[in-house]
C-alpha positions as CSV (number, residue, x, y, z in Angstrom):
1,M,84.3,57.0,128.0
2,N,80.7,56.4,127.3
3,V,79.4,58.6,124.4
4,P,75.7,59.2,124.1
5,W,74.3,57.4,121.0
6,Q,73.0,60.8,119.7
7,Q,76.5,62.1,119.6
8,R,77.8,59.0,117.9
9,L,75.0,59.2,115.3
10,Q,75.7,62.9,114.7
11,A,79.4,62.3,114.4
12,T,78.8,59.5,111.9
13,A,76.6,61.7,109.8
14,I,79.2,64.5,109.7
15,S,82.0,62.2,109.0
16,R,80.1,60.7,106.0
17,L,79.3,64.1,104.7
18,W,83.0,65.1,104.9
19,R,83.9,62.0,103.0
20,I,81.3,62.8,100.2
21,L,82.5,66.5,100.0
22,S,86.1,65.4,99.9
23,R,85.5,64.0,96.4
24,L,84.3,67.4,95.1
25,S,86.5,70.1,93.6
26,P,87.0,73.5,95.3
27,T,85.1,75.0,92.3
28,T,82.1,72.8,92.9
29,L,82.3,73.4,96.6
30,W,82.3,77.2,96.1
31,R,79.3,77.0,93.8
32,L,77.5,74.9,96.4
33,S,78.4,77.4,99.1
34,V,76.9,80.3,97.0
35,A,73.7,78.4,96.4
36,L,73.3,77.4,100.1
37,V,73.8,81.0,101.3
38,N,71.5,82.4,98.7
39,V,68.8,80.0,99.9
40,A,69.4,80.2,103.6
41,Y,70.4,83.8,104.0
42,P,67.2,85.0,105.6
43,L,67.6,82.2,108.3
44,L,71.2,83.2,109.2
45,K,70.0,85.9,111.6
46,R,72.7,85.6,114.2
47,E,75.5,85.4,111.6
48,R,74.1,88.4,109.6
49,A,73.7,90.5,112.8
50,V,77.3,89.9,114.0
51,T,78.7,90.4,110.6
52,R,76.8,93.7,110.2
53,L,78.0,95.0,113.5
54,N,81.7,94.1,112.9
55,L,81.6,95.7,109.4
56,E,80.1,98.8,110.9
57,V,83.0,99.0,113.3
58,V,85.9,98.3,110.9
59,Y,84.5,100.0,107.7
60,P,82.5,103.0,109.0
61,D,83.1,104.9,105.7
62,L,81.5,102.3,103.5
63,T,77.9,102.7,102.5
64,E,75.3,100.5,104.2
65,A,74.7,98.9,100.8
66,R,78.4,98.1,100.3
67,R,78.7,96.6,103.8
68,A,75.6,94.5,103.1
69,T,77.2,93.1,99.9
70,L,80.5,92.5,101.7
71,G,78.6,90.7,104.5
72,S,76.8,88.5,102.1
73,E,80.1,87.6,100.3
74,S,81.8,86.9,103.7
75,L,79.1,84.4,104.6
76,K,79.6,82.6,101.3
77,H,83.3,82.3,102.0
78,S,82.8,81.1,105.5
79,T,80.3,78.5,104.2
80,A,82.9,77.4,101.6
81,T,85.5,76.9,104.4
82,M,83.1,74.6,106.2
83,L,82.3,72.6,103.1
84,E,86.0,72.4,102.2
85,L,86.9,70.6,105.5
86,G,86.4,67.2,104.0
87,F,88.5,68.2,101.0
88,A,91.4,69.5,103.2
89,W,91.3,66.7,105.6
90,Q,90.3,63.7,103.5
91,G,90.7,64.6,99.9
92,D,93.4,63.0,97.8
93,P,96.7,64.7,98.8
94,D,97.7,65.3,95.2
95,R,94.3,66.9,94.5
96,V,94.7,69.2,97.5
97,A,98.3,70.1,96.6
98,D,97.2,70.8,93.0
99,S,94.5,73.2,94.3
100,I,97.2,75.5,95.6
101,V,97.8,77.5,92.5
102,E,100.0,80.3,93.9
103,V,102.5,80.7,96.7
104,H,103.7,84.2,97.6
105,G,106.3,85.0,100.2
106,R,107.7,81.5,100.8
107,E,111.2,83.0,101.0
108,L,110.2,84.5,104.4
109,L,110.0,81.0,105.8
110,D,113.0,79.6,104.0
111,D,115.2,82.5,104.9
112,A,114.3,82.3,108.6
113,R,115.1,78.6,108.7
114,A,118.3,79.1,106.8
115,E,119.4,81.5,109.5
116,G,118.6,78.9,112.1
117,K,115.5,80.6,113.4
118,G,112.1,79.2,114.1
119,V,109.0,80.7,112.4
120,I,105.8,81.6,114.1
121,I,103.0,81.7,111.6
122,L,100.0,83.8,112.5
123,A,97.0,82.1,110.7
124,P,93.9,84.2,111.2
125,H,90.4,83.1,110.3
126,F,90.7,84.1,106.7
127,G,90.2,82.0,103.5
128,N,90.8,78.4,104.3
129,W,93.3,77.9,107.1
130,E,93.0,74.1,106.8
131,V,94.5,74.2,103.3
132,L,97.2,76.4,104.8
133,N,97.9,73.8,107.5
134,F,98.0,71.1,104.7
135,W,100.7,73.0,102.8
136,L,102.8,74.0,105.8
137,S,102.9,70.5,107.2
138,S,103.8,69.2,103.8
139,H,106.8,71.4,103.5
140,F,108.2,72.1,107.0
141,P,108.3,70.4,110.4
142,F,105.1,72.1,111.7
143,T,103.5,72.2,115.2
144,A,100.1,73.8,116.0
145,M,97.8,74.0,118.9
146,Y,94.6,71.9,118.9
147,E,91.5,72.0,121.0
148,P,89.3,68.8,120.6
149,P,85.8,69.4,119.3
150,K,82.8,69.4,121.6
151,L,81.5,66.4,119.6
152,A,84.1,63.9,121.0
153,P,83.7,61.2,118.4
154,L,84.9,63.6,115.7
155,D,88.2,64.1,117.5
156,P,90.2,61.2,115.9
157,I,88.8,62.1,112.5
158,I,89.8,65.8,112.7
159,R,93.2,64.9,114.3
160,A,93.9,62.4,111.5
161,G,93.0,65.0,108.9
162,R,95.2,67.7,110.3
163,E,98.2,65.4,111.1
164,R,98.1,63.4,107.8
165,C,101.0,65.4,106.2
166,G,103.1,65.4,109.3
167,A,101.8,68.2,111.5
168,S,102.2,67.8,115.2
169,L,99.2,68.9,117.2
170,V,99.6,70.0,120.9
171,P,97.0,70.9,123.5
172,T,95.9,74.4,124.3
173,N,97.5,74.5,127.7
174,P,101.0,75.1,129.3
175,R,102.2,71.7,128.0
176,G,101.2,72.8,124.5
177,V,103.0,76.1,124.9
178,A,106.1,74.2,126.1
179,A,105.9,72.0,122.9
180,L,105.7,75.2,120.7
181,L,108.8,76.6,122.4
182,K,110.8,73.4,121.9
183,A,109.8,73.4,118.2
184,L,110.9,77.0,117.7
185,K,114.2,76.2,119.4
186,R,114.7,73.4,116.8
187,S,114.2,76.1,114.1
188,E,110.8,74.7,113.1
189,A,107.6,76.3,112.2
190,V,104.6,76.7,114.6
191,G,101.1,78.1,113.9
192,I,98.8,80.0,116.1
193,L,95.3,81.5,115.6
194,P,95.9,85.1,116.5
195,D,92.3,86.4,116.3
196,Q,90.4,84.2,118.9
197,E,89.4,86.1,122.0
198,P,91.2,84.5,124.9
199,S,89.9,84.0,128.5
200,W,90.4,86.7,131.0
201,G,94.0,86.8,132.2
202,S,95.4,85.5,128.9
203,G,95.3,88.7,126.9
204,V,95.5,92.5,126.7
205,F,93.4,95.0,125.0
206,A,95.0,96.2,121.7
207,P,93.4,98.1,118.8
208,F,91.9,96.0,116.0
209,F,90.6,98.4,113.3
210,E,90.9,101.1,115.9
211,R,88.5,99.4,118.4
212,P,90.0,97.8,121.6
213,A,89.9,94.0,121.2
214,Y,91.0,91.5,123.9
215,T,94.0,89.9,122.2
216,A,96.0,86.8,123.3
217,T,99.5,87.3,124.7
218,L,100.7,83.9,123.5
219,L,102.7,85.5,120.6
220,P,104.6,88.0,122.7
221,K,105.5,85.3,125.2
222,L,106.8,83.0,122.4
223,V,108.8,85.8,120.8
224,S,110.3,86.9,124.1
225,R,111.7,83.4,124.8
226,T,112.9,82.6,121.3
227,N,114.7,84.2,118.4
228,A,111.8,83.3,116.1
229,R,110.6,85.3,113.2
230,V,106.9,86.1,112.8
231,V,105.0,85.7,109.5
232,T,101.3,86.0,108.8
233,G,100.0,83.2,106.5
234,V,96.7,82.7,104.7
235,A,95.2,80.6,102.0
236,L,93.2,83.0,99.9
237,R,90.4,81.4,97.9
238,R,90.4,81.9,94.1
239,P,86.9,80.8,93.2
240,G,87.0,78.7,90.1
241,R,90.8,78.1,90.4
242,G,91.8,77.0,93.9
243,F,93.9,78.7,96.6
244,A,96.7,81.2,96.7
245,L,99.0,81.2,99.7
246,Y,100.3,84.5,101.0
247,F,103.0,84.8,103.6
248,L,103.6,88.4,104.8
249,A,106.2,89.7,107.2
250,A,104.4,90.6,110.5
251,D,104.2,94.2,111.7
252,E,107.5,95.0,113.5
253,R,105.7,95.8,116.7
254,V,105.2,92.1,117.3
255,Y,108.8,91.9,118.5
256,D,108.3,94.6,121.2
257,E,108.9,93.6,124.8
258,D,105.7,95.4,125.8
259,E,102.8,92.9,125.4
260,T,100.3,95.6,124.5
261,I,102.5,97.0,121.8
262,S,103.3,93.5,120.6
263,C,99.6,92.6,120.4
264,S,98.9,95.8,118.5
265,G,101.4,94.5,116.0
266,V,99.6,91.2,115.9
267,N,96.3,92.9,115.1
268,A,97.9,95.2,112.5
269,S,99.3,92.0,110.8
270,I,95.8,90.5,110.7
271,E,94.5,93.8,109.2
272,A,97.1,93.6,106.5
273,V,96.0,90.2,105.2
274,I,92.4,91.1,105.5
275,A,93.1,93.9,103.0
276,L,93.9,91.2,100.4
277,D,90.2,90.4,100.2
278,P,88.0,91.6,103.1
279,A,85.2,89.2,102.1
280,Q,87.3,86.2,103.0
281,Y,87.6,87.1,106.7
282,Q,85.2,85.4,109.1
283,W,83.3,88.5,110.2
284,E,80.6,86.5,111.9
285,Y,83.0,85.8,114.8
286,K,82.4,88.0,117.9
287,R,85.8,89.5,118.1
288,Y,84.8,92.4,120.4
289,T,82.9,90.5,123.2
290,K,85.1,91.6,126.1
291,T,85.3,95.3,126.9
292,L,87.6,97.6,128.7
293,E,84.7,98.7,130.9
294,E,84.1,95.1,132.0
295,Q,87.8,94.7,132.8
296,R,87.8,97.9,134.9
297,G,84.8,96.6,136.9
298,D,82.4,99.3,135.7
299,P,79.0,98.2,137.1
300,D,77.3,99.5,133.9
301,F,79.7,97.6,131.6
302,R,76.9,95.8,129.7
303,R,75.8,99.0,128.0
304,Y,79.2,99.1,126.2
305,R,78.9,95.7,124.7
306,L,78.8,95.6,120.9
307,Y,76.8,92.4,120.6
308,S,74.0,93.4,123.0
309,S,70.5,92.1,122.3
310,R,69.7,95.7,121.4
311,N,72.3,95.8,118.6
312,M,71.6,92.3,117.4
313,K,68.2,93.1,116.0
């Protein structure tokens, strides 16, 4: 496949930046993130607007000043996650392992596998999910879905980084789902991102902080066809120290046969880990893009959109 030279040049620059950043410590990367956001904050108009709208929905009882502070801190953590990619993917494995200073709830994974059950790990966009992937693939047979980046030359670099400790990456299509099912039946661990809005036909509306959010039905489908246990996992950033891994038992509703009830349990499980430190969730993601009105065919559905041009000002 012929790749335009502009893409090759851009990929080379990003790759070299990751290599440079891989040599820095998480503490230095955090300080750099804080400095970058403090300087660039006025320019992050889209990110600030989406974060503000999301926080108004999920924390209506907070003061505007408190939400503004939380939004600013969230952007710092999201920036840190981006800067830490090189560290997680290309940093010395011993240094990455040493940066994980706490592990809570590992027994949930060990007990499930001791009982001959696979484990589905819900890994939302919280803290640094690449560090979580590093630890999981270092300790368990681990399979996760992977969608190649739009910048094609980066694909082998990202894939190598995510697979370097033994993780198996599978495509985000029926073949990938089949691979997840096989891994679960082998009593292995699989990871899925539970808070990405799926395409129409691949989800149901379920409450996320009391507002309907179109939620993927992959988890209910995997649970219904296996005897797997479901655990929520995150790598919470400890600025100045490293990362603390938390594994929490998922909300019991995830095991319900009704997909809407199961997805309500998925979203409740995400809410539970967000409560560990709300600033570490990626609030600049448009989680509420699709609406019930659009699904119902309401001709005036656009007026119900949260991220309308009117609200984004």
